[in-house]
MMTF fields as JSON, N, C-alpha, C and O atoms, coordinates in Angstrom:
{
  "mmtfVersion": "1.0.0",
  "mmtfProducer": "UNKNOWN",
  "numBonds": 319,
  "numAtoms": 320,
  "numGroups": 80,
  "numChains": 1,
  "numModels": 1,
  "chainsPerModel": [1],
  "groupsPerChain": [80],
  "chainIdList": ["A"],
  "bondAtomList": [4, 2, 8, 6, 12, 10, 16, 14, 20, 18, 24, 22, 28, 26, 32, 30, 36, 34, 40, 38, 44, 42, 48, 46, 52, 50, 56, 54, 60, 58, 64, 62, 68, 66, 72, 70, 76, 74, 80, 78, 84, 82, 88, 86, 92, 90, 96, 94, 100, 98, 104, 102, 108, 106, 112, 110, 116, 114, 120, 118, 124, 122, 128, 126, 132, 130, 136, 134, 140, 138, 144, 142, 148, 146, 152, 150, 156, 154, 160, 158, 164, 162, 168, 166, 172, 170, 176, 174, 180, 178, 184, 182, 188, 186, 192, 190, 196, 194, 200, 198, 204, 202, 208, 206, 212, 210, 216, 214, 220, 218, 224, 222, 228, 226, 232, 230, 236, 234, 240, 238, 244, 242, 248, 246, 252, 250, 256, 254, 260, 258, 264, 262, 268, 266, 272, 270, 276, 274, 280, 278, 284, 282, 288, 286, 292, 290, 296, 294, 300, 298, 304, 302, 308, 306, 312, 310, 316, 314],
  "bondOrderList": [1, 1, 1, 1, 1, 1, 1, 1, 1, 1, 1, 1, 1, 1, 1, 1, 1, 1, 1, 1, 1, 1, 1, 1, 1, 1, 1, 1, 1, 1, 1, 1, 1, 1, 1, 1, 1, 1, 1, 1, 1, 1, 1, 1, 1, 1, 1, 1, 1, 1, 1, 1, 1, 1, 1, 1, 1, 1, 1, 1, 1, 1, 1, 1, 1, 1, 1, 1, 1, 1, 1, 1, 1, 1, 1, 1, 1, 1, 1],
  "groupList": [{"groupName": "UNK", "atomNameList": ["N", "CA", "C", "O"], "elementList": ["N", "C", "C", "O"], "formalChargeList": [0, 0, 0, 0], "bondAtomList": [1, 0, 2, 1, 3, 2], "bondOrderList": [1, 1, 2], "singleLetterCode": "X", "chemCompType": "L-PEPTIDE LINKING"}],
  "groupTypeList": [0, 0, 0, 0, 0, 0, 0, 0, 0, 0, 0, 0, 0, 0, 0, 0, 0, 0, 0, 0, 0, 0, 0, 0, 0, 0, 0, 0, 0, 0, 0, 0, 0, 0, 0, 0, 0, 0, 0, 0, 0, 0, 0, 0, 0, 0, 0, 0, 0, 0, 0, 0, 0, 0, 0, 0, 0, 0, 0, 0, 0, 0, 0, 0, 0, 0, 0, 0, 0, 0, 0, 0, 0, 0, 0, 0, 0, 0, 0, 0],
  "groupIdList": [1, 2, 3, 4, 5, 6, 7, 8, 9, 10, 11, 12, 13, 14, 15, 16, 17, 18, 19, 20, 21, 22, 23, 24, 25, 26, 27, 28, 29, 30, 31, 32, 33, 34, 35, 36, 37, 38, 39, 40, 41, 42, 43, 44, 45, 46, 47, 48, 49, 50, 51, 52, 53, 54, 55, 56, 57, 58, 59, 60, 61, 62, 63, 64, 65, 66, 67, 68, 69, 70, 71, 72, 73, 74, 75, 76, 77, 78, 79, 80],
  "secStructList": [7, 7, 7, 3, 3, 3, 1, 1, 7, 7, 7, 4, 4, 4, 4, 7, 6, 6, 6, 7, 6, 6, 3, 3, 3, 1, 1, 7, 7, 2, 2, 2, 2, 2, 2, 2, 2, 2, 2, 2, 2, 2, 2, 2, 6, 7, 1, 3, 3, 3, 3, 7, 7, 7, 1, 1, 2, 2, 2, 2, 2, 2, 2, 2, 2, 2, 2, 2, 2, 2, 2, 2, 6, 6, 7, 3, 3, 3, 3, 7],
  "xCoordList": [36.822, 37.504, 36.507, 35.332, 37.008, 36.187, 36.623, 37.802, 35.71, 36.075, 36.556, 36.021, 37.568, 38.092, 37.985, 38.304, 37.535, 37.451, 38.247, 37.962, 39.234, 40.069, 39.636, 39.4, 39.531, 39.182, 40.416, 40.295, 41.613, 42.791, 44.035, 44.95, 44.107, 45.345, 45.6, 44.753, 46.781, 47.169, 48.331, 48.845, 48.748, 49.899, 49.678, 48.683, 50.596, 50.404, 50.416, 49.786, 51.124, 51.168, 49.795, 49.563, 48.885, 47.536, 46.693, 45.569, 47.218, 46.521, 46.69, 46.069, 47.529, 47.774, 46.572, 46.438, 45.709, 44.488, 44.764, 43.912, 45.923, 46.239, 46.503, 46.147, 47.13, 47.413, 46.272, 46.007, 45.598, 44.567, 43.24, 42.689, 42.747, 41.548, 40.27, 39.252, 40.291, 39.118, 39.321, 38.593, 40.3, 40.602, 40.086, 40.269, 39.442, 38.993, 39.355, 39.547, 39.445, 39.732, 38.839, 38.299, 38.694, 37.87, 38.724, 38.195, 40.045, 40.979, 41.917, 42.176, 42.429, 43.324, 44.7, 45.082, 45.448, 46.801, 47.766, 47.459, 48.939, 49.964, 50.336, 50.715, 50.232, 50.634, 49.821, 50.334, 48.579, 47.759, 48.307, 48.395, 48.677, 49.247, 50.586, 50.869, 51.404, 52.701, 52.53, 53.27, 51.566, 51.321, 50.853, 51.255, 50.008, 49.55, 50.726, 50.788, 51.653, 52.832, 53.698, 54.193, 53.881, 54.653, 53.95, 54.602, 52.637, 51.878, 52.061, 52.155, 52.114, 52.35, 53.739, 53.905, 54.739, 56.12, 56.193, 56.819, 55.548, 55.555, 54.807, 55.277, 53.646, 52.838, 53.555, 53.407, 54.335, 55.054, 56.363, 56.989, 56.774, 58.004, 59.265, 60.338, 59.139, 60.299, 61.206, 60.726, 62.507, 63.48, 64.156, 64.725, 64.103, 64.763, 63.837, 63.271, 63.677, 62.768, 63.471, 64.133, 63.335, 63.84, 62.662, 61.577, 62.872, 61.808, 62.234, 63.412, 61.286, 61.478, 60.38, 59.206, 60.75, 59.755, 59.978, 61.102, 58.905, 59.0, 59.335, 59.078, 59.906, 60.233, 58.955, 58.102, 58.828, 57.639, 57.06, 57.472, 56.101, 55.584, 54.91, 55.035, 54.197, 53.524, 54.54, 54.485, 55.467, 56.432, 57.397, 57.631, 57.951, 58.967, 58.382, 58.946, 57.279, 56.675, 56.14, 56.219, 55.597, 55.078, 56.167, 56.004, 57.288, 58.38, 59.054, 59.532, 59.095, 59.641, 58.812, 59.359, 57.495, 56.613, 56.81, 56.852, 56.93, 57.148, 58.471, 58.528, 59.527, 60.836, 60.821, 61.379, 60.193, 60.128, 59.353, 59.809, 58.192, 57.387, 58.096, 57.966, 58.847, 59.607, 60.672, 60.837, 61.392, 62.434, 61.819, 62.369, 60.684, 60.005, 59.565, 59.469, 59.295, 58.875, 60.07, 59.894, 61.296, 62.492, 62.916, 63.711, 62.405, 62.775, 63.834, 64.037, 64.513, 65.588, 65.25, 65.591, 64.586, 64.269, 65.491, 66.401, 65.504, 66.589, 65.972, 65.079, 66.425, 65.88, 66.692, 67.912, 66.017, 66.675, 66.356, 66.813],
  "yCoordList": [26.739, 26.332, 26.208, 25.898, 26.458, 26.368, 25.135, 25.007, 24.234, 23.055, 23.468, 24.398, 22.767, 23.01, 21.726, 20.645, 21.85, 20.705, 21.041, 22.03, 20.23, 20.454, 19.545, 18.355, 20.101, 19.308, 18.852, 18.085, 19.318, 18.995, 18.626, 18.024, 18.953, 18.741, 17.267, 16.572, 16.801, 15.41, 15.297, 14.202, 16.418, 16.426, 15.48, 15.606, 14.531, 13.548, 14.153, 13.61, 15.273, 15.861, 16.352, 16.504, 16.601, 17.024, 15.874, 16.094, 14.667, 13.513, 13.436, 12.598, 14.307, 14.328, 14.954, 16.177, 14.113, 14.582, 15.407, 16.192, 15.246, 16.035, 17.492, 18.396, 17.72, 19.095, 19.698, 20.897, 18.868, 19.354, 18.643, 17.953, 18.829, 18.089, 18.575, 17.885, 19.729, 20.225, 20.19, 20.851, 19.428, 19.346, 18.029, 16.962, 18.128, 16.944, 17.14, 18.265, 16.051, 16.145, 15.188, 14.231, 15.468, 14.614, 13.776, 13.014, 13.917, 13.094, 12.4, 12.942, 11.229, 10.532, 11.194, 11.907, 10.967, 11.51, 10.818, 9.766, 11.431, 10.904, 9.459, 8.715, 9.06, 7.702, 6.645, 5.558, 6.934, 5.983, 5.816, 4.701, 6.943, 6.897, 6.163, 5.354, 6.44, 5.779, 4.272, 3.506, 3.838, 2.403, 1.778, 0.662, 2.484, 1.965, 1.811, 0.838, 2.757, 2.668, 1.468, 0.76, 1.239, 0.078, -1.211, -2.167, -1.243, -2.429, -2.715, -3.876, -1.668, -1.84, -2.406, -3.323, -1.864, -2.349, -3.832, -4.613, -4.214, -5.622, -6.495, -7.578, -6.032, -6.823, -7.03, -8.073, -6.027, -6.126, -6.909, -7.267, -7.172, -7.914, -7.098, -7.657, -5.772, -4.911, -4.972, -5.005, -4.987, -5.027, -3.692, -3.477, -2.798, -1.502, -0.426, -0.574, 0.65, 1.73, 3.065, 3.271, 3.966, 5.335, 6.269, 6.04, 7.313, 8.275, 9.662, 10.015, 10.428, 11.832, 12.6, 12.243, 13.651, 14.397, 15.89, 16.345, 16.643, 18.098, 18.594, 17.913, 19.776, 20.371, 20.886, 21.467, 20.678, 21.126, 19.994, 18.842, 20.326, 19.323, 18.161, 17.024, 18.403, 17.295, 16.333, 15.132, 16.847, 15.974, 15.32, 14.113, 16.106, 15.591, 14.616, 13.545, 14.971, 14.077, 12.807, 11.723, 12.948, 11.778, 10.79, 9.583, 11.304, 10.404, 9.834, 8.7, 10.613, 10.077, 8.885, 7.866, 9.024, 7.925, 6.717, 5.583, 6.954, 5.86, 5.149, 3.919, 5.913, 5.308, 4.493, 3.397, 5.012, 4.274, 2.972, 1.914, 3.045, 1.84, 0.85, -0.362, 1.361, 0.483, -0.286, -1.492, 0.423, -0.238, -1.306, -2.398, -0.987, -1.956, -3.185, -4.279, -3.004, -4.118, -4.837, -5.781, -4.39, -5.041, -4.569, -5.236, -3.433, -2.867, -1.798, -1.333, -1.403, -0.425, 0.803, 0.849, 1.798, 2.998, 3.894, 3.858, 4.694, 5.629, 6.983, 7.084, 8.015, 9.352, 10.098, 10.207, 10.611, 11.416, 12.873, 13.723],
  "zCoordList": [35.091, 33.879, 32.732, 32.929, 31.543, 30.34, 29.555, 29.228, 29.249, 28.451, 27.06, 26.457, 26.564, 25.221, 24.418, 24.912, 23.182, 22.279, 21.031, 20.356, 20.725, 19.549, 18.415, 18.621, 17.228, 16.052, 15.28, 14.325, 15.683, 14.885, 15.682, 15.119, 16.942, 17.689, 17.97, 18.531, 17.571, 17.804, 18.788, 19.014, 19.372, 20.269, 21.444, 22.158, 21.655, 22.727, 24.126, 25.034, 24.319, 25.658, 26.111, 27.31, 25.173, 25.544, 26.095, 26.545, 26.066, 26.644, 28.16, 28.813, 28.719, 30.161, 30.878, 30.925, 31.429, 32.09, 33.347, 33.764, 33.947, 35.142, 34.783, 35.539, 33.627, 33.193, 32.395, 32.487, 31.613, 30.691, 30.976, 30.118, 32.196, 32.597, 31.913, 31.975, 31.269, 30.551, 29.041, 28.299, 28.588, 27.152, 26.578, 27.164, 25.429, 24.688, 23.225, 22.765, 22.512, 21.081, 20.317, 20.873, 19.03, 18.181, 17.236, 16.427, 17.336, 16.564, 17.543, 18.618, 17.211, 18.135, 18.198, 17.27, 19.28, 19.387, 18.424, 17.863, 18.245, 17.339, 17.64, 16.735, 18.892, 19.264, 18.521, 18.256, 18.182, 17.424, 16.011, 15.496, 15.385, 14.038, 14.067, 13.184, 15.072, 15.187, 15.333, 14.717, 16.137, 16.308, 15.004, 14.675, 14.256, 12.958, 11.998, 11.246, 12.02, 11.15, 11.527, 10.651, 12.822, 13.276, 12.865, 12.443, 12.984, 12.572, 11.081, 10.682, 10.258, 8.818, 8.572, 7.768, 9.262, 9.117, 9.459, 8.743, 10.56, 10.968, 9.965, 9.616, 9.499, 8.561, 7.228, 6.592, 6.81, 5.539, 5.688, 4.691, 6.925, 7.156, 6.923, 6.692, 6.982, 6.776, 7.994, 9.128, 7.768, 8.853, 9.1, 10.17, 8.138, 8.272, 7.737, 6.654, 8.484, 8.107, 8.307, 9.324, 7.351, 7.486, 7.695, 7.16, 8.466, 8.718, 8.268, 8.333, 7.822, 7.462, 8.183, 8.084, 8.906, 9.671, 9.521, 9.308, 9.635, 9.62, 11.027, 12.02, 11.089, 12.372, 13.025, 12.355, 14.306, 15.03, 15.848, 15.714, 16.696, 17.629, 16.92, 17.375, 15.82, 15.132, 14.534, 14.797, 13.733, 13.078, 14.047, 13.982, 14.936, 15.852, 16.872, 17.095, 17.481, 18.484, 17.834, 18.413, 16.636, 15.93, 15.577, 15.758, 15.07, 14.697, 15.945, 15.925, 17.029, 18.287, 18.766, 19.188, 18.698, 19.109, 18.205, 18.682, 16.903, 15.955, 16.233, 16.228, 16.476, 16.731, 18.018, 18.06, 19.064, 20.33, 20.155, 20.59, 19.524, 19.32, 18.398, 18.57, 17.419, 16.518, 17.28, 17.094, 18.137, 18.937, 19.84, 19.982, 20.444, 21.309, 20.526, 21.082, 19.229, 18.372, 17.751, 16.982, 18.085, 17.568, 16.196, 15.535, 15.751, 14.459, 14.667, 15.789, 13.587, 13.671, 12.834, 11.652, 13.42, 12.653, 12.506, 13.334, 11.453, 11.201, 10.91, 10.068, 11.58, 11.397, 10.357, 10.473, 9.342, 8.307, 8.522, 7.758]
}
């Protein structure tokens, strides 16, 4: 196997070490950004949040992670 290092990929599925055991990245996965967004929502005391996402793995997976983490935090996200 040949090791791969990505400078831009944030796709969370690439974090699966069983499937991608020779893959490394220099940027964090989308889940980190989603958690930061939830932390901002909580810090600002917002009770309702709307999301807008682009079609594709970056936009869709990122907003999915944000919505899941929002629900776990007791917030009500809405997908536009």
